[in-house]
N, C-alpha and C positions, 0 to 999 in steps of 0.2 A: 741219708743212707749212702749216697755217692761219696760224700765227704769222708765218712767212716771208712769206706773201701779204699779211698785214696790214702788215708793215714796208714792203713794196714800195709799198703804197698811200700811205704817209706820205712817200715820197721826193720826188715831184713838188712838193708845197708847200714842202718844205725846200729843194729846188733853187731854186725861185723866190725864196725868202727869202734864200738865200745870194747870188744874183745881185744882189738889192736892196742887201744889206749891202756887197758889194764895190763896187757903183756909188757908194754913198754915201761909201765910203772914198776913191774917186778924186776926189771933189769937194773934199776937203781938201788935195790936193796943191798945193804952191806952184808958181807959174809957173816954167818953166825952158826953156832953149834945147835943142831936140832935135838940132840939127845936129852938135854935137861927140860925140854918143853913137855909139860904134863899132857896126858891124853885129853883132858877137858879143854885144853888150850890149842888143840889141833883138830882141824876139820878138813876132810877130803870128801866132797859130796857135791850134789847139785842142790843149790839153794835158791829160793825165790826172794826177790827183792821186795821188801815190805814198805820201805820208806826211803825217800830221796830228798835231800836238801843240797844246796850248792856245795860241792866238794866232799860230800859224805853220803854213804849208803848204809842201810840196815837190812839185814837178811832175816828170814824166818828163823824161829827158834831163839830169838833174842840176841842174835849175833850182830854186833855193831857197837858203836859206830866204826865204820871202815873208811878211812880217808882215801879219796880218789881225786884225780884231776877234775877241776870244774867242768872242763870240756866233756869228760866222761859222764858226770852226773847230769849234764844238760841233755844227753842223748837218751837216757834210760827212763823207764816208767815202772812204778810198782807193778808186780805181777810177772815181770820178766824173770827167767831162770838163768842161772850161771853155774857152769861146772867149774869148780875151782878148789884150790887148797889154800886154807887160811891158817895162820898161827897167831896166837896172842903173845907178843914179844914186848917185854917191859911195860905190860899193861895195855898195849894197843894192838888191835887186830890188824894184821898185815896180810896182803895177798901175796902168796908165794908162787902159785901157778894158776893159769887160766886156760880152761878148755873152750867149750862153746858157750855162746850166749843165745838164748831162745826168747824171742819176743812173744 
């Protein structure tokens, strides 16, 4: 039980670091026109992370794979929630904006 409590104390700083890494990733996106993106390929919401593998996340509702830095996927666990904007561009989900991460 003490170990579990210790792990929970580590999660808020990891969540903050994850948000920072994801925001940094959005800065490297090339410019693109959002008008032709269909509604089904655009998400602005809080999503829960369902699956994590090195460098890739999947969110609830079948959203994914979403490529992320390996350092980011190393921090996160399934069940965390992320407020974000995603768009499917050229067949790949991309993170456009990141709000908060909740462990």
